[in-house]
C-alpha positions in Angstrom: 95.4 91.7 57.6 92.9 94.5 57.6 94.1 98.1 56.9 92.0 101.1 57.6 93.0 104.6 56.6 91.6 107.2 59.0 91.4 110.7 57.5 91.1 113.7 59.8 91.2 117.5 59.6 94.3 117.5 61.8 96.7 114.8 63.0 98.8 115.6 66.1 101.6 113.0 66.3 103.4 113.9 69.5 106.6 112.5 68.0 110.0 114.0 68.8 109.2 117.0 66.6 105.6 117.4 67.6 104.7 117.1 63.9 101.2 118.1 63.0 99.5 117.2 59.6 96.7 119.4 58.4 94.4 117.2 56.3 96.3 114.2 57.7 95.8 110.5 57.9 96.8 107.5 60.0 96.9 104.0 58.5 96.1 101.3 61.0 96.8 97.6 60.2 95.4 95.2 62.8 96.8 96.5 66.1 99.5 98.8 64.8 100.2 102.1 63.0 101.6 101.5 59.5 101.7 105.1 58.2 101.2 108.7 59.4 101.2 111.7 57.1 99.4 113.8 54.5 96.0 112.4 53.6 96.3 112.8 49.8 99.7 111.1 49.8 98.5 108.2 52.0 95.3 107.7 50.0 97.4 107.4 46.8 99.9 105.1 48.4 97.4 102.7 50.1 94.6 102.4 47.6 93.5 99.0 48.9 92.9 100.3 52.4 89.4 100.9 53.8 88.9 104.7 54.2 87.2 106.2 57.2 86.7 109.9 56.9 86.5 111.5 60.4 85.0 114.9 59.4 85.9 117.8 61.7 88.1 115.7 63.9 91.5 116.0 65.4 93.4 112.7 65.8 96.0 112.4 68.5 97.6 109.7 70.7 95.4 108.3 73.4 96.0 109.9 76.8 98.1 108.0 79.4 96.7 108.3 83.0 99.8 107.5 85.1 98.0 107.3 88.5 94.5 106.4 89.4 92.5 104.6 92.0 89.2 102.9 91.0 86.5 103.7 93.5 82.9 104.4 94.3 83.2 107.3 96.8 82.8 110.2 94.4 81.6 113.3 96.2 81.4 111.5 99.6 84.9 112.1 100.9 85.4 115.9 101.0 87.0 118.7 102.9 90.1 117.2 104.6 93.9 117.2 103.9 95.3 114.0 102.7 96.3 112.1 105.9 93.1 113.0 107.8 91.1 112.3 104.7 92.6 108.8 104.4 91.8 108.0 108.0 88.2 109.3 108.0 87.0 108.2 104.6 89.4 106.0 102.7 90.9 103.5 105.1 87.5 102.5 106.6 86.3 101.9 103.1 89.2 99.6 102.4 88.3 97.6 105.5 84.8 96.7 104.3 84.8 96.8 100.5 83.9 93.5 98.8 85.5 92.0 95.7 82.4 92.5 93.5 82.2 96.1 94.5 85.8 96.7 93.7 85.3 95.1 90.3 82.3 97.3 89.7 84.3 100.4 90.6 86.9 99.4 87.9 84.2 98.9 85.3 82.9 102.4 86.0 86.3 104.1 86.1 87.6 102.4 83.0 84.5 103.3 81.1 84.8 106.9 82.2 88.4 106.9 81.1 87.7 105.5 77.6 84.8 107.9 77.1 87.1 110.9 77.9 90.1 109.8 75.8 92.3 107.8 78.1 93.7 104.7 76.4 96.2 103.6 79.1 95.5 103.7 82.8 97.7 102.9 85.9 95.2 101.7 88.5 96.1 101.1 92.1 93.2 99.3 93.6 91.7 96.3 95.5 90.7 92.7 94.6 92.2 93.3 91.2 91.3 90.1 89.5 88.0 91.9 88.9 89.9 95.0 87.6 91.8 92.7 85.2 88.5 91.3 83.9 87.0 94.8 83.5 90.1 95.9 81.6 90.0 92.9 79.4 86.3 93.2 78.6 86.3 97.0 78.0 89.5 97.0 76.0 91.5 99.6 77.8 95.3 99.3 78.2 95.9 98.9 82.0 98.8 98.7 84.4 97.3 97.1 87.5 98.9 97.8 90.8 97.5 96.2 93.9 97.0 98.4 96.9 99.5 96.6 99.1 100.3 97.0 102.8 102.5 94.6 104.7 102.3 96.0 108.3 100.2 94.9 111.3 98.6 98.3 111.6 97.4 98.2 108.0 96.3 94.7 107.5 93.2 95.6 105.5 94.9 96.2 102.1 96.2 93.7 99.6 99.1 91.4 100.4 102.2 90.7 98.5 101.0 87.1 98.1 97.9 88.5 96.3 100.1 90.8 94.2 102.2 87.9 93.1 99.2 85.8 92.3 97.8 88.6 90.1 101.1 88.8 88.3 101.0 85.0 87.6 97.4 85.1 86.5 97.3 88.3 84.4 100.6 89.9 83.6 100.6 90.0 79.8 99.0 86.5 79.9 95.5 86.7 78.5 96.3 90.0 76.8 99.5 92.1 76.4 97.3 95.1 77.0 97.2 94.2 80.7 100.4 94.5 82.8 100.7 93.9 86.6 103.2 95.7 88.7 104.1 95.5 92.4 102.3 98.1 94.5 102.8 99.7 97.9 100.4 102.2 99.4 103.2 104.0 101.1 106.6 103.4 102.7 104.9 103.7 106.1 102.8 100.7 105.3 105.6 98.1 104.9 108.0 96.3 107.2 111.6 95.9 106.1 111.1 92.2 105.1 108.2 93.3 102.9 110.4 95.9 101.1 113.0 93.2 100.4 110.3 91.0 98.9 108.9 93.8 96.8 112.4 94.3 95.2 112.7 90.5 94.7 109.3 90.3 93.0 110.1 93.2 90.7 113.4 91.5 89.7 112.1 88.0 89.4 109.1 88.9 87.2 110.7 92.0 85.6 107.8 94.2 86.4 107.6 97.8 87.7 107.0 99.2 91.2 104.5 102.0 92.1 103.9 103.9 95.3 103.0 107.3 96.7 105.8 109.6 97.8 106.3 113.2 99.0 102.6 113.9 98.7 102.3 116.2 101.7 104.5 118.0 104.2 103.4 115.5 106.8 104.7 112.7 104.6 108.1 114.3 104.5 108.2 115.3 108.2 107.1 111.8 109.4 109.7 110.1 107.1 112.5 112.2 108.5 111.3 111.5 112.0 111.2 107.7 111.4 114.2 107.2 109.1 116.4 110.2 109.5 116.1 111.0 105.8 113.7 112.3 103.2 111.3 110.0 101.4 113.1 109.6 98.1 116.4 109.1 100.0 114.8 106.3 102.0 113.4 104.8 98.8 116.9 104.8 97.4 118.5 103.4 100.6 116.0 100.5 100.5 116.6 99.7 96.9 113.1 100.7 95.7 114.5 103.1 93.1 116.4 100.4 91.4 113.6 98.1 90.3 113.1 97.5 86.5 110.7 100.5 86.5 109.8 102.7 89.4 106.9 105.2 89.2 106.2 107.6 92.1 102.9 109.3 92.5 102.6 113.0 93.5 106.2 114.0 94.4 105.0 117.4 95.6 107.5 118.1 98.3 110.9 117.2 96.7 114.1 119.0 97.4 117.0 119.3 94.9 118.7 116.2 96.2 115.6 114.1 95.7 115.0 115.4 92.2 118.6 114.5 91.3 118.1 111.0 92.7 115.0 110.5 90.6 116.9 111.6 87.5 119.9 109.4 88.4 117.7 106.3 88.7 115.4 107.0 85.8 112.3 107.1 88.0 109.0 108.2 86.5 106.7 110.7 88.2 102.9 110.8 88.1 101.8 114.4 88.6 98.3 114.8 89.9 97.5 118.5 89.9 93.7 118.3 90.6 94.1 115.9 93.5 97.0 117.9 94.9 95.0 121.1 94.9 91.8 119.5 96.2 93.6 117.9 99.2 95.7 121.0 99.7 98.9 119.1 99.3 100.7 121.7 97.3 102.3 122.3 93.9 104.9 120.0 92.6 108.1 121.3 91.1 107.4 120.1 87.6 109.7 122.5 85.9 112.7 121.4 88.0 111.9 117.7 87.2 111.6 118.3 83.5 114.9 120.3 83.5 116.6 117.2 84.9 115.1 115.0 82.1 112.7 113.1 84.5 109.8 111.5 82.7 106.7 113.2 84.2 103.3 112.0 83.3 99.8 113.2 84.3 97.4 111.3 86.6 93.9 112.0 87.7 94.3 110.1 91.0 91.0 108.5 92.1 87.4 109.6 91.6 87.1 110.5 95.2 90.0 112.9 95.2 89.4 114.6 91.8 86.2 114.0 91.3 86.4 112.8 87.7 88.8 111.0 85.4 88.9 113.6 82.6 92.5 113.8 81.6 91.9 116.9 79.5 90.8 118.7 82.7 94.2 117.5 84.2 96.1 119.1 81.3 94.5 122.5 81.9 94.9 122.3 85.7 98.6 121.3 85.3 99.1 124.4 83.3 97.2 126.7 85.6 98.8 125.3 88.8 102.3 125.8 87.4 101.6 129.4 86.4 99.8 130.3 89.6 102.4 128.7 92.0 105.3 130.3 90.2 103.5 133.6 89.5 104.7 133.2 85.9 102.3 133.1 83.0 104.8 131.4 80.8 105.4 128.5 83.1 105.0 124.9 81.7 104.3 125.5 78.0 101.4 123.8 76.3 103.5 121.4 74.2 105.2 120.1 77.4 101.9 119.5 79.0 100.6 117.7 75.9 103.7 115.5 76.0 103.1 114.8 79.7 99.7 113.4 78.8 101.0 111.2 76.0 104.6 110.3 75.2 106.1 111.4 78.5 103.5 109.5 80.4 104.4 106.5 78.3 108.1 107.1 79.1 107.3 107.2 82.8 105.9 103.7 82.4 108.7 102.5 80.2 106.2 102.0 77.4 107.5 104.8 75.0 108.4 102.3 72.3 104.9 101.0 72.2 102.5 103.8 72.9 102.3 107.6 73.5 102.7 109.0 69.9 101.3 108.3 66.5 104.4 106.8 64.8 105.0 103.8 62.5 105.3 100.6 64.3 103.5 101.7 67.5 100.2 100.3 68.8 97.2 102.0 67.4 96.1 103.7 70.6 94.4 106.8 69.2 91.6 109.3 70.0 89.6 111.6 67.9 88.3 115.0 69.2 85.3 116.8 67.7 86.7 120.2 66.8 83.4 121.5 65.6 82.6 123.2 68.9 82.8 126.9 70.0 85.5 126.2 72.6 87.8 124.7 69.9 87.2 127.5 67.5 89.2 129.0 65.9 91.6 126.1 65.5 94.8 127.2 63.8 97.1 124.2 63.2 100.1 126.0 61.6 101.8 129.3 61.2 102.8 132.1 63.5 99.3 132.1 65.2 99.2 128.4 65.7 96.9 127.7 68.7 96.2 124.0 68.4 98.4 123.1 71.4 96.9 125.8 73.5 93.4 124.7 72.6 94.2 121.1 73.6 95.5 122.2 77.0 93.1 125.0 77.9 89.9 124.4 75.8 89.4 120.7 75.1 87.3 118.6 77.4 86.8 114.9 77.8 83.3 115.2 76.4 84.8 116.3 73.1 86.2 112.8 72.5 84.3 111.2 69.7 86.6 108.2 69.0 88.7 106.1 71.2 90.8 103.3 69.8 93.1 100.8 71.6 95.2 98.2 69.7 93.3 99.2 66.6 89.9 98.4 68.1 87.4 101.1 68.2 86.0 101.2 71.8 84.2 104.6 71.6 82.5 105.8 68.5 80.5 109.1 68.2 81.0 109.5 72.0 79.3 106.2 72.8 81.0 103.3 74.6 80.8 100.2 72.4 82.5 97.6 74.7 80.0 97.8 77.6 76.6 99.1 78.5 77.4 102.1 80.5 73.9 102.6 81.7 73.9 99.1 83.2 77.1 100.0 85.1 75.7 103.2 86.4 72.6 101.5 87.7 74.7 98.8 89.4 76.9 101.5 91.0 73.9 103.4 92.4 72.6 100.2 93.9 76.0 99.2 95.4 77.0 102.5 97.0 74.4 102.5 99.8 75.4 99.1 101.3 79.1 100.0 101.0 78.7 103.3 102.9 76.5 101.6 105.5 79.1 99.0 106.2 81.8 101.7 106.4 79.7 103.7 108.8 79.0 100.7 110.9 82.8 99.9 111.1 83.5 103.5 112.1 80.8 103.5 114.8 82.4 100.4 116.3 86.1 101.3 115.9 86.3 105.1 115.3 88.9 106.9 113.2 90.3 109.5 115.7 93.5 107.7 116.5 96.3 108.6 114.1 97.7 105.2 113.2 100.8 106.8 111.9 101.5 108.5 115.2 100.9 105.4 117.3 103.0 103.1 115.0 
C-alpha cells in the first residue's frame, strides 16, 4: 500500500462539526483517507508516508454536482422559458444527435467538471455507454442516468431497455466509481406501464431514480390538469418516491404538502440556482426544505442552461438567489451552502458514507484550491473574524482549483488535466458542433417546433 501525506495551509473537512485545521494534513492510502488533522502531529505519526507539501493551498472535499446534462449547445439555446426552450432547441437536438457526439459531449463536460473541482457528477444524457467510457477514462465519479422517455409523442429519447442494458454493462462493474440509475425526463414523458417498470428496475437492481419535478409553474399547472394533483403527490401515488433512492431536480414550485412528502420519503433534491434563474423558472424554497431535514445538493444543470459547469459559481448563486428572493441578507448561511456542495450532495445521492467529507475511511475525493489570489485574501480560518466559509461561497472560482483527486488518484495538478488531452477534446467539439446544428436545423425545417406537444398529448 502507498501512503501519501498531503500538507496544506488549511484543511476544511465538512464533517459533522465543520472542523477546520490550520496547517493541516490528510493522509491518503491507496483510494481512502486514513487520517485527517494537524500537520505536525500527522507527520510525526506517519513518518514512512511520502509527504506532498501543497503550499498556499486549501484542501476540501471534492464538489458533488447532483444534476447535470452533458451537451454541446453552449450559448446556442438562449432567451426562452423552460418548456418553450425545450421545444425550440433541446428536443430537436435529441432527435438528431449521434452516439459519438454524445460521448464527445460527456468527455468535454467531465473534463470541465474535474478542472473546476467537481469529483462526483450526476449526468442525465444520451447514448450513455460513451459517457461511461468517458467517466472511466477521465477518472471522475459518475452517476449515469439515461434520458428516458416511454411515450409515443417522445420516442426520440432513451428507452428503458437501453437503461437496463447500461445497468447490466456498467453499474459498479468495471469500476465502482461508475453507478447507473434509472432516469425519466419528466412524468409527462412516461405511460403508466413504463412507470411500473421504472419502479421494478430500481427494486430489482437496487439503484436510484432521477427525474425533473416542479421546475416551472407550467409544470405544476399541467400536472394538476392531467392528474388532479401536484407533481410530488403524483410521484408518491405512482410509487416513484419509494425507490431505493429518489433524487428530484429543481423542485422550484413546491407547496408545504409536497415538501413534507419529500421529507417523509427521504427524497434528495438537486437545487440548480443558475439554471432556474436563466430560464426564469423561479427560486426554490431551500430554507423550508432544509428545515425539514431534506438532503439538498447543488447542481449546475447542463452547459446549455448555465452556461458552465463551475460548481463554485453555483455556491455563490445559491446564496445570492436565497437572499434576493427572501429579501433577507442572512438567508442560507455560508456553511449550509458549503455542505450542499459536498456532504449534503452526497447524502442526496445516498453516498454520504463514502464521499462528501474528509473523514477517516472515506474515499479520497479531494480538491486543493490556490488561496494565493486577491479574491481569497485575506483568508481567516479561525476566530471571531473567520471568513473562510464566506470566501468559499462568495469569492472562490473554479479556476482556483489546482488539485483534483478521485479515489486517491490525482486527475488535475497545477490546474492541468492529467487524464486526457483537453485541447484535443476542444478541437473535436468545435468540429462536431456545425454538423449537429445543421442536422437539427434541417429537422426543424421539415417538422417545425410550433406545436406544443404537451398540449396536444
